[in-house]
N, C-alpha and C positions, 0 to 999 in steps of 0.2 A: 707482171702482166698475166692475167688469166688466159687460158688456152683459147677461149672463144670470145675474149673481150673485143668489142667493136662489132660483133654480129648481132643483128636485131631479128627477133623471131615474133611473128604474129600468130598467136595461139587461139584458134577458134574452137578447140575441143573442150570436152567436159568429162566428168566421171574419172576413169582411171587410165586407160591406155595412152591417150594423147597427153594429159597432164603429167603422167610419169615420164613420158618421152621428153617433154619440154623442161621438166625438172632436171633431168640429166644434163640438158644443154645449159640451163641456168646455173647449175652448180659449177659448170666449167667456165662460167663468165659471160654467157650470152645474155643480152637484154631481152627477156621474154615479156611480151605484153599480152596478158590474158584478156580475152574478149568475152564478156558475159552478156547474154541476151537480157534486155531490160526487164522483161516480165518474169522470166524463169531463172536465169542465171545457172550456175553450176550446182545442181542439187546434191552433189556430194558434200557441199558445205554443211548441210544439216543432217544428211543421212536419215537413219530410222530413229535416232534418239537425239533430237535437236536440243534438248535441255540438259543433257548429261555433261556436255563440255561447254556450257555457257553460250550455246548458239551455233557451235561448229563441231567438226569431227576431227580427231587426230589425223585420220587419213588425208583429209583435205588440207589441213594445216601443214602436213609434211610435204605433200606433192606440189604445193603451190608457193613454197618458200622461194626467195630470190627472184620473184616476179613482180611486175606491175599489173594493174588491173584497170580496165575501162568497161563501162556498161553502156550498151548501144541498143536501140530499137531496130532490129534487123528487118522488121516488117516495113519500115519507112525507107523510101528510096534514098533519102539523105543519109540514113544510117549505113546503108550498103555502100554508098559512094564514099563515105568517110573511111571505110575499111580499104577500098581500092586506093584512096589517097595515101593511106598508111603503108600499103604494100610497096609504094614507090620508093620508100626509104628502108624497106626491110630486105633481108637476104632470104628469109625462110618463112613459109606459111605452113602451119600444121592444122589439120582438121580431122575430125573423127566421126562425121555424120554418115548416115547410110548412103551408099553410092548414088550420085545424082542429085542429092539434096542441095549441096552448095552450088552446083551449076544452075539449078532452078532459081536460086536466090541471086544469081549473077555474080557469085563468088567462087566459081570453079577455077580449075587450072587455066583454061583459056582466058577467062576474064582477068585473072591476076597477071598472067603473062602479058596481056595487052597493056596493063598498067606498068609492068616491070618485066622486060624481056628476059632478064637473067634470074628471075625468081626460082627458088627451089620450093616446090609444092609437095608436101608430104601428107598423104591420106592414110590414116591408120584405122582399119576396121577389123571385124571378126573374121571375115572370109574373103576379103579382097574386093576389088572393083568389078570383077566379072566372075563367071562361073555360076552353077545352079543355086548356091546358097547366098549369093551377094545381097539379096533383099530380105534374108531371114532375120527377124528381130531376135536379138540375143543379149545375154549378159556374159560375164567372163567365164563361167563354168562351161558354157557351150563350146568354147575354143578347146577346152581340155577334153570334152566328150568326143568331138569329131576326130581328134588326134589320138585317141586311145589312152590319154593320160589319166582322166578321171574314171577310175575303175568302178563299176557298179558294186556297191558293198551291201550285202544283205544284213539287215538288222534282226534283232531277236524276234520281232513280230512278223518276220517274213517279207517285209517290204525292202525297198532298195534306196540307198542314198549315194551321193557322190563321195568317194574317198580320195582326197587329194591333199595330203599333208606335205606339199612341196611347192616350189614356185609355179604359178599358174601361167597359162598361155598369154594372158594379157601382159604379164611381166616380160615374157620372152619377146612379144611384139614391140613393147616399148624400147627395149634394148636394141633390137634389130633396127627399129626406126631411127633411134639416135645415131647409131653407127652409119646408117644410110645417109642421113643428113650431113654428118661430118665428111663422109666420102664425097658427097655432091658439092660441098663447100670447097673442097680441094680442087675438084674439076672446075668449078666456077671461077676460082682464083686464077687457074691456068688458062682457061679458054673464054671466060665471060659468059658461058652458056649455063642456063639453069637446068632443072630436071623435074620430072613428074614422077614422084615416088609412090608406089602402091604397096603398102605394108599390110599383110594379112596376119593376124595373131595366130590363126590356126596353122598357117604355113610356118611361122616362126616356131611353133610348138613342135612340129614333127622334125624341123631342122635341129632343134635342141635335143631331140630324142634319138639322134643318130646311133648312139651306142646301143640303145635298146632295139632300134628298128633293123639294123643291118643283119643280125642273125635271123630275124623274121623274113626279111627280103631275100636272103641268100642261102640260108641253111634249113629253111622249113620249120623253124621253131614257132611256137604259138604265142610268144610275147610274155607278159607278166606271169611269173611262175609262183605257185604256192610255195612259201618258204619252207614248208615241211617236206617238199619233194626232193630237194637236193641240198643237203646241209654241208656247208663248206667249213671244215674245221680250222683252216688257216686264214680265212677271210670272214670274220664275223665278230659279233659282240660277245664279251664275257663279263660276268658280274665280278666286281672286285670285293675286297674284304670289307669296304665301307658301303656296300650295296649300291655302288655306282657302276658305270660301264666303261669298258675299254675296247676299242676296235683294233684288232690285229690284222695286218695285210701281208704277212710273211709268205708270199706265194712264190717269189723267186728263190732259187736254191740257196744263194748266198745269204739272203735275209733269214731263211728258215734255219739253216745250219748254225748261223751265228746266234739266233734266238735260243736254240737248243743248248748251245754252249753257255749262254748267259744264265739260263735257269738250271744249269748243271744237269741236263738230261740229254747227254750225247746219244743215248739209245734211241731217241726219237728222230735223230737227224736224217736217217735213211727213209723215213716215212714219206714217200712221194715218188713220182715218176716224172722226170724232166727230159726224157728221151724224145718225146714228141713235141712238147711245148716248153718254152722257157718258164712257164708258170704252172704250178700245181696247187689247186685250191684245197686239197684234202677232202674232196667230196665223198660222202658216203662212209668215211672212216669214223664210225661212231666211237670206237675204242679210243682213238686219238682225241676226239672231241671231249670225252669225259676226262681224259688226262689234263686237257687244257682247262676245263672247268675247275678242277682241283687246284691247278697251278695258279690261276688268276685270283682265286679266292684267298690266297696267302698274303696279298699285299693290297694297299689302298690304291685308288685311282691315281693320286698324286705320285705315289712311289713308282707305279708302273710308267707313268708319263716321263718321269726323270730317267728311268731305265731305258725307255725307248729312245729318248733324246741322246743320252750319253753313249749308247751302244749301237746307234744307227739301225734301229729296227722300225720297219714301216708300220704305221698305225696312228691312232689318235684317241684322246679321251672324248667321251660323249657328254655334252652339256644340254640340258633341256632349255626350252625357250626362256623360261622365267629366270634362268641363271646366267644368260649370255652377257648381261651388263657387268657381271663380276668375273667373267672369263679373263684370265691373264693375257690371252691372245688378243681379244678385242679391246681390252684396256690399252695394251701397248699400241695397237693399231688405231686407237682413237676413233672407233666406229660408232660410238654412241655419244650424243651431245644433248644438252638441254636447250630447247628452242623456245625463246621468248615469243609468245603469241599475243602480246598486248592484252586486250580485254578478255581474251580467251584463257589467259594464264600461261603456264609453262608446261610443255610436254617433253618427255624423253623421246628422242627421235634418232633415226639412223643417218649417219654421215655418208658422204660419197665414198665409194670404194676406190676411186681413182686418185692415186697419190702422184703428185708432180713435184719432184725434187724437194725443195724447201718451201714450196707454196702450200701451206696447210689449208684444210677445208674450213670455210666460214660461211655463216648465213649472213649475207650482205644486206638482204632486205627481208623484213618480216613478211609473213603471209599477208597479202593485201586484202583490204575490205572491198566489197563489191563496188566498182566504179571509183575507187580511191584516186586513181591517177588520170582520170579522164581529161581534166583541164590541162594537166601537165603534158600529156602525150599529144593532144591536139595542138597545143601551142608549138610543140617541137616540129610538127609537120607544116606549120605556117598558118594555122587558123588564128584569126585575131580574137581578142577578148570579147569583142562585140559579136562575132560569129559564134563563139562558144556559148555566150550567154543566150543568144537567140536559139541555138540548138537545144539548150537545156530548157528554156522556157516552153518550147514546143514539144518537149518530151522525147526528143530524138536521142539524147544522151542523159545519163544520170551521173 
């Protein structure tokens, strides 16, 4: 049995934060019903290059696996009533509209709670349901900008671009939202009470940046540092014999001393001061850094990796993105799978990182076509075939 098997989620969101949140729930077994507006739908389906992938995008196909799909005219009162009827048999509603939009449609938290008093209603937005930026129109990079994550990077022509080669704020928001939904489900099972969850992607971003923020908040540091300012000889990359990279993290004294023994350089073991802190980064020791450069250049990345594993030395090999599918780590962890996308072909995609004993990850349902499960879902909540045919004939559903 999947962890969230038996949980039904009504997904009113589109683009990335909401659909990623519900993908996390669907991968754990929840029955996620994606609602697409009849006239527009989720325009991540086609993105900016609709013909490149046969009419869809890998991002959409990845985020909407393991879901069902209905297409509804939300401008029609019957369409909105249909969603309220669906909410009666759902435990969770996820929406990602600008604050107040769903309430104006009659699909806000109070409307859904009137239909189902124990409903868990999760709103995921860029800046939350209140505050001065609540109504600011955004895309994902904005969440990184306000949280100090997307550093302005000056190009050769003197202009500036966002520099963010790391998980974005919308990703942090999706994970925070999925965790909040799961916690609310536990509460609902215990008390029968629902919850109104307000997930801000920018809030989630600064929460994820705690390690970087705490020195700024408490020690007066300025934040992201120029890497040339403080070179850490014991915690950095070194190029290996085969022009690859190895990260060493031998900052605790026992790691460092043991590393020096392994490379037969006991003379380096005393380079550091652990009297104040249990960690010494080797900051500013340029002579030591040059010795390390020469040392790592004597062996290949694979050789260094084996040495680190066999001798309990902290660090790891670096793999660029285009080599991750061949990484022995992620091969063993089965983190990449081929996803059959039917008429869209097959894409290489990322599996769920959540491992549950012997229950392996699987794509139980292919990414749905727009409105593919409309009849099926309406029949499940008690609509007759005649009612469904009438709604379709009048253009309320597709």
